[in-house]
C-alpha positions in Angstrom: 133.5 32.3 -65.8 132.0 35.2 -67.9 134.4 37.6 -69.5 133.3 40.5 -67.4 133.6 38.5 -64.1 137.0 37.3 -65.2 138.2 40.8 -65.8 137.2 41.8 -62.3 138.9 38.8 -60.8 142.2 39.5 -62.6 142.3 43.2 -62.0 141.4 43.4 -58.3 142.2 41.7 -54.9 140.1 38.6 -54.5 138.8 37.1 -51.2 136.9 33.9 -50.3 135.5 32.7 -47.0 137.1 29.2 -47.3 139.0 27.0 -49.7 137.0 25.4 -52.4 137.3 23.9 -55.9 136.5 27.3 -57.4 139.2 29.0 -55.3 141.7 26.3 -56.5 140.7 26.8 -60.1 141.1 30.6 -59.9 144.5 30.2 -58.3 145.5 27.7 -61.0 144.8 30.4 -63.5 147.3 32.7 -61.9 145.1 34.9 -59.7 145.9 35.3 -55.9 142.9 34.5 -53.7 143.0 35.5 -50.0 140.9 33.7 -47.3 139.3 36.3 -45.1 136.1 37.8 -43.7 134.1 41.1 -44.0 136.7 43.3 -42.4 139.5 42.2 -44.8 137.1 42.7 -47.8 136.1 46.2 -46.7 139.7 47.1 -46.0 140.8 46.1 -49.5 137.9 48.0 -51.0 138.8 51.1 -49.2 142.5 50.8 -50.1 142.0 49.9 -53.8 138.6 51.2 -54.6 137.4 47.7 -55.6 137.6 44.2 -54.0 136.1 41.0 -55.3 134.4 38.4 -53.1 134.4 34.9 -54.6 131.3 33.3 -53.2 131.4 29.7 -52.1 129.3 26.8 -53.3 126.6 27.6 -50.8 126.5 31.3 -51.5 128.1 32.6 -48.2 124.7 33.8 -47.0 125.9 34.7 -43.5 128.7 36.8 -44.9 126.4 38.6 -47.4 123.9 39.4 -44.5 126.7 40.8 -42.3 128.2 42.8 -45.1 124.8 44.2 -46.1 124.0 45.3 -42.5 127.4 47.0 -42.2 126.8 49.0 -45.4 123.3 49.8 -44.4 124.5 51.3 -41.1 127.3 53.1 -42.9 126.1 54.1 -46.3 129.4 55.7 -47.4 131.3 52.6 -46.4 131.2 50.8 -49.8 128.8 49.9 -52.7 127.8 46.4 -53.5 127.4 44.9 -57.0 126.3 41.4 -57.5 127.7 39.7 -60.6 127.1 36.2 -61.8 130.5 34.6 -62.5 129.2 31.8 -64.5 126.1 30.0 -65.8 125.3 26.5 -67.1 125.7 26.5 -70.9 123.6 24.1 -73.0 125.1 20.6 -72.4 126.3 21.3 -68.8 124.2 18.4 -67.5 126.1 16.1 -69.7 129.0 16.5 -67.3 126.6 15.2 -64.5 125.8 12.2 -66.7 129.5 11.4 -67.1 130.1 11.9 -63.4 127.2 9.6 -62.4 128.4 6.9 -64.7 131.9 7.2 -63.3 130.6 6.6 -59.9 128.5 3.6 -61.0 131.6 1.9 -62.6 134.0 2.8 -59.9 134.7 0.5 -56.9 131.6 0.5 -54.7 129.4 1.3 -57.6 126.9 -1.0 -59.6 128.2 -4.6 -59.8 126.1 -5.3 -62.9 127.6 -2.4 -64.9 131.1 -3.3 -63.7 130.7 -6.8 -65.3 129.7 -5.5 -68.7 131.8 -5.3 -71.9 131.2 -3.6 -75.2 130.1 -7.0 -76.6 127.6 -7.8 -73.8 126.0 -4.3 -74.2 125.7 -4.3 -78.0 122.2 -5.6 -77.9 121.0 -2.8 -75.6 122.4 -0.1 -78.0 120.2 -1.5 -80.7 117.2 -1.9 -78.5 117.4 1.6 -77.2 117.8 3.1 -80.7 114.8 1.1 -81.9 112.7 2.4 -78.9 113.7 5.9 -79.8 112.6 5.2 -83.4 109.2 3.9 -82.1 108.7 7.1 -80.1 109.5 9.2 -83.3 107.1 7.0 -85.4 104.4 7.5 -82.7 105.0 11.2 -82.6 105.4 11.0 -78.8 108.0 13.7 -78.0 107.9 13.1 -74.3 108.8 9.4 -74.9 111.4 10.5 -77.4 113.1 12.6 -74.7 113.2 9.6 -72.3 114.5 7.2 -75.0 117.2 9.6 -76.1 118.4 9.6 -72.5 118.6 5.8 -72.7 120.7 6.1 -75.9 122.9 8.6 -74.2 123.3 6.2 -71.3 124.7 3.6 -73.7 127.2 6.1 -75.1 128.4 7.3 -71.7 128.6 3.6 -70.5 130.6 2.5 -73.4 132.9 5.4 -73.0 133.5 4.8 -69.3 134.2 1.0 -70.0 136.8 2.1 -72.6 138.7 3.9 -69.8 139.5 0.5 -68.4 141.2 -0.8 -71.6 144.9 -1.5 -71.7 147.4 1.3 -72.6 147.3 2.1 -76.2 143.6 1.1 -76.6 142.1 3.3 -74.0 139.8 6.3 -74.8 137.3 8.4 -73.0 134.1 10.3 -73.5 136.1 13.4 -74.3 137.8 11.5 -77.1 134.3 10.6 -78.5 133.1 14.1 -78.2 136.3 15.5 -79.7 136.2 13.2 -82.7 132.6 14.3 -83.3 133.3 17.9 -83.2 136.3 17.6 -85.6 134.1 15.6 -88.0 131.3 18.2 -87.8 133.8 21.0 -88.6 135.4 19.1 -91.4 132.2 18.0 -93.1 130.4 21.3 -92.8 132.8 23.8 -94.5 129.8 26.0 -95.5 129.4 26.8 -91.8 133.0 26.6 -90.4 135.2 27.4 -93.4 133.3 30.0 -95.4 132.5 27.7 -98.3 129.6 29.0 -100.4 126.8 26.7 -101.2 123.5 27.3 -103.1 121.4 24.3 -102.2 120.8 21.4 -99.8 122.0 19.0 -102.6 125.3 20.8 -102.7 125.7 20.5 -99.0 125.1 16.8 -99.2 127.5 16.4 -102.1 130.2 18.2 -100.1 129.5 15.9 -97.1 129.8 12.8 -99.2 132.9 14.0 -101.0 134.7 14.8 -97.8 133.6 11.6 -96.3 135.1 9.7 -99.3 138.4 11.5 -98.9 138.5 10.7 -95.2 137.6 7.0 -95.5 139.6 6.3 -98.8 137.3 3.3 -99.4 138.1 0.8 -102.2 134.5 0.0 -102.9 131.2 1.8 -103.2 129.6 -0.7 -100.6 132.5 -0.5 -98.2 131.5 0.9 -94.8 127.9 -0.1 -95.0 126.6 -1.3 -91.6 126.2 -5.1 -92.0 124.4 -5.6 -88.7 121.4 -3.5 -89.7 118.1 -5.2 -90.6 118.3 -7.1 -93.9 115.7 -5.0 -95.7 117.5 -1.8 -94.6 120.8 -3.4 -95.8 119.5 -4.3 -99.1 118.1 -0.8 -99.6 121.4 0.8 -98.5 123.3 -1.4 -101.0 121.1 -0.4 -103.8 121.4 3.3 -102.9 125.2 3.1 -102.9 125.3 1.3 -106.2 123.0 3.9 -107.7 125.0 6.8 -106.3 128.2 5.3 -107.6 126.7 5.0 -111.1 127.4 1.3 -111.3 125.4 -1.0 -113.6 124.9 -3.9 -111.2 121.4 -5.5 -111.8 119.4 -6.6 -108.7 118.4 -10.3 -108.6 115.4 -11.2 -110.6 112.3 -12.3 -108.6 111.8 -16.0 -109.1 108.4 -17.4 -110.0 108.6 -19.9 -107.2 110.5 -20.0 -103.9 111.8 -23.3 -102.7 114.8 -22.6 -100.6 116.5 -19.8 -98.6 118.6 -18.7 -101.6 115.6 -18.2 -103.8 113.7 -16.5 -100.9 116.6 -14.1 -100.4 116.7 -13.2 -104.1 112.9 -12.7 -104.1 113.1 -10.3 -101.1 116.0 -8.4 -102.6 114.1 -8.1 -105.9 111.1 -6.7 -104.0 113.4 -4.1 -102.2 114.7 -3.0 -105.6 111.3 -2.8 -107.0 110.1 -0.7 -104.0 113.1 1.7 -104.4 112.2 2.1 -108.1 108.8 3.3 -107.2 109.9 5.5 -104.3 108.6 3.2 -101.6 110.2 2.4 -98.3 110.3 -1.4 -98.0 111.5 -1.4 -94.4 108.7 0.9 -93.4 106.1 -1.0 -95.4 107.1 -4.3 -93.7 107.0 -2.6 -90.3 103.5 -1.3 -91.0 102.4 -4.7 -92.1 103.9 -6.3 -89.0 102.2 -3.7 -86.8 98.8 -4.3 -88.6 99.3 -8.0 -88.0 100.0 -7.4 -84.3 96.8 -5.4 -84.1 95.0 -8.3 -85.7 96.4 -10.7 -83.1 95.4 -8.5 -80.2 91.9 -8.1 -81.7 91.6 -12.0 -82.0 92.8 -12.3 -78.4 90.1 -9.9 -77.3 
């Protein structure tokens, strides 16, 4: 409820046509709400100078029409002022997503979703993230909007499944969002704590310093996502070693490749060479694969 609307509610007699969730919420906040009609509302307005009508979910159109006609017939009876008590802030539809997922996983909902676990859904989290990546790479913002919705579906679904965990392990989507907010506040002191910064590099350094303090890791490579594609993993390892100032040479590229060990070393050496020249090995391999796919389609045609 907006501040102005809330002040009116607290300072005046409040009426409603029937009980509703909004009436219950206002009462829970310590405000008395009377159930009545037009006559009771006008009587309170005459007695106190101002009375508040708390419109129901459907807008109480019949009451508004009756009240308007009474005031039109008797102009000195009262004055009407329409005030919006609330509005949907950015993110309000996220609550609808949470509510819809709750229904899908509750008894009588979707049997397939009710059978899933975090492990069975893991592959879909990766797939949806890659589909969003493809939309970004293609510059297709409409597709990106849809794919981000699919990523969000995975987040909401995992959070709802976690509500079914045993005591001590259970968490909710609010815990997920709360942890995120706390992290954003902690790691952006230049926004939330008045810390002065002079460059993007300094912001990044602050983020990494705070992150290191939070994680208290014993190794420069601890915390790297091991499930990511191998080329991306190699690049991330090299980046971490470089950032930590460690002198750990990458494997030398062999002149011949006869087994998986030599192949792995050769690929790692190529990633290191690419990084040294400012090239993205993952993106280069992706482009080469896409070009190969185009060639296949051309041959098929």
